[in-house]
C-alpha positions as CSV (number, residue, x, y, z in Angstrom):
1,M,158.6,99.8,142.9
2,P,156.8,100.2,139.4
3,T,155.7,103.8,138.5
4,Q,152.7,104.7,136.5
5,A,153.0,107.1,133.7
6,I,149.6,109.4,133.8
7,A,149.3,110.6,129.9
8,S,146.6,113.6,128.5
9,A,143.3,112.4,127.5
10,P,143.9,111.6,123.6
11,A,141.1,113.3,121.4
12,D,138.8,111.1,121.0
13,E,137.7,110.5,124.3
14,P,134.8,112.1,125.6
15,A,136.0,114.7,128.0
16,H,137.5,116.3,125.4
17,A,134.9,116.5,123.3
18,R,132.7,118.5,125.6
19,L,135.5,121.6,124.9
20,T,134.0,122.8,122.3
21,I,132.5,126.3,120.9
22,A,129.2,125.2,122.5
23,H,130.8,124.8,125.8
24,P,129.7,128.0,128.3
25,L,133.2,129.2,128.8
26,A,134.7,129.0,125.4
27,A,134.4,132.4,124.8
28,V,136.3,133.0,127.8
29,A,139.1,130.5,127.0
30,A,139.5,132.1,123.7
31,R,140.3,135.4,125.2
32,N,142.7,133.5,127.3
33,C,144.5,132.1,123.9
34,A,144.3,135.0,122.2
35,D,147.6,136.3,123.1
36,H,149.4,132.8,122.0
37,T,150.2,131.7,118.7
38,H,149.2,128.5,118.0
39,D,148.7,126.3,114.9
40,L,145.1,125.6,114.5
41,A,145.6,121.5,115.2
42,D,147.1,122.8,118.8
43,L,143.4,124.1,119.6
44,V,141.5,122.1,121.8
45,G,137.8,122.3,120.4
46,G,139.0,124.7,117.8
47,V,138.8,127.2,120.2
48,A,141.9,127.6,122.6
49,C,144.9,125.6,124.0
50,G,144.7,123.8,126.8
51,G,146.7,126.0,129.1
52,A,143.9,128.7,127.9
53,W,140.7,126.3,128.3
54,S,142.8,125.3,131.9
55,K,142.4,128.7,133.3
56,A,139.4,129.3,132.3
57,L,137.7,125.8,133.9
58,H,140.0,126.6,137.1
59,D,138.9,130.6,137.1
60,D,135.1,129.2,136.9
61,F,135.5,126.3,139.8
62,M,137.4,129.2,142.1
63,F,134.3,131.3,141.8
64,A,132.0,129.4,142.4
65,L,133.8,128.4,145.7
66,E,134.3,131.9,146.5
67,C,130.5,132.8,146.2
68,G,128.8,129.5,147.6
69,L,127.3,128.5,144.1
70,P,126.4,125.3,143.2
71,L,128.7,123.8,140.6
72,D,125.9,121.7,138.7
73,L,123.1,124.1,137.8
74,E,120.0,122.6,136.3
75,A,118.5,125.0,133.5
76,D,115.2,126.2,134.4
77,P,112.6,125.4,131.9
78,S,110.6,128.5,133.2
79,Y,113.6,130.9,132.9
80,V,113.0,134.2,130.2
81,D,116.4,135.9,129.9
82,E,115.3,139.5,130.0
83,V,118.3,140.7,128.4
84,A,117.8,138.8,125.3
85,V,113.9,139.3,125.1
86,R,115.0,143.3,125.3
87,R,117.6,142.5,122.6
88,A,115.6,140.7,120.5
89,M,112.9,143.6,120.3
90,R,115.1,145.6,119.1
91,G,115.4,143.4,116.0
92,E,118.8,141.5,116.9
93,D,119.2,138.1,115.9
94,L,119.4,135.6,119.0
95,E,119.0,132.1,119.5
96,L,115.6,132.2,122.0
97,T,113.9,129.7,123.9
98,E,110.2,129.5,122.7
99,L,108.9,130.7,126.4
100,E,111.4,134.2,125.1
101,R,110.2,134.1,121.9
102,A,106.6,133.9,122.7
103,E,107.2,137.1,125.2
104,V,109.0,138.7,122.5
105,R,105.9,138.4,120.4
106,R,103.8,139.2,123.5
107,R,105.5,142.6,124.2
108,L,105.8,143.8,120.8
109,A,101.7,143.2,120.3
110,A,101.5,145.3,123.4
111,I,103.6,147.9,121.7
112,R,101.6,148.0,118.6
113,A,98.4,147.9,120.7
114,R,99.0,150.8,122.3
115,R,100.0,152.8,119.1
116,N,96.9,151.6,117.3
117,R,94.9,153.0,120.2
118,P,93.1,156.3,119.7
119,Y,94.0,159.0,121.7
120,R,91.6,160.6,123.8
121,F,92.6,163.7,125.6
122,A,91.9,163.3,129.6
123,C,91.6,166.5,131.6
124,S,90.8,167.1,135.5
125,R,86.8,168.4,136.4
126,A,88.4,171.7,137.4
127,A,90.4,172.0,134.1
128,A,87.0,170.7,131.9
129,A,85.0,173.4,134.2
130,R,87.3,176.4,133.3
131,R,87.0,175.3,129.7
132,E,83.4,175.4,129.9
133,A,83.7,178.8,131.5
134,A,85.6,180.2,129.1
135,R,83.2,179.7,126.0
């Protein structure tokens, strides 16, 4: 009976091309790989070694299974990341969607409008009556 050898995918196959710095788990894989010493040629996608990528992908998969999360997520085009908006309002340089940029502009305009409004003192009728009586 013939045996079949299973070889790892070569670097020019499409599945390998997805493991780059743009992958959502790239930072996790890089942290997993930080303790190892590698040549740059050993890093998959220039980010982390194969073992670190494997651990990151496995842990993510197991977390999704344990928490009952869907494995394939579709991005919601109307989603606005509140944390990113607040950070951008503080002046951090972030990549934002068009909706998030519009929200930052709207909030900053509201702050400017509040700051440019003339202040009027408001008091209760009782305080106004006391003030009039004191004159």
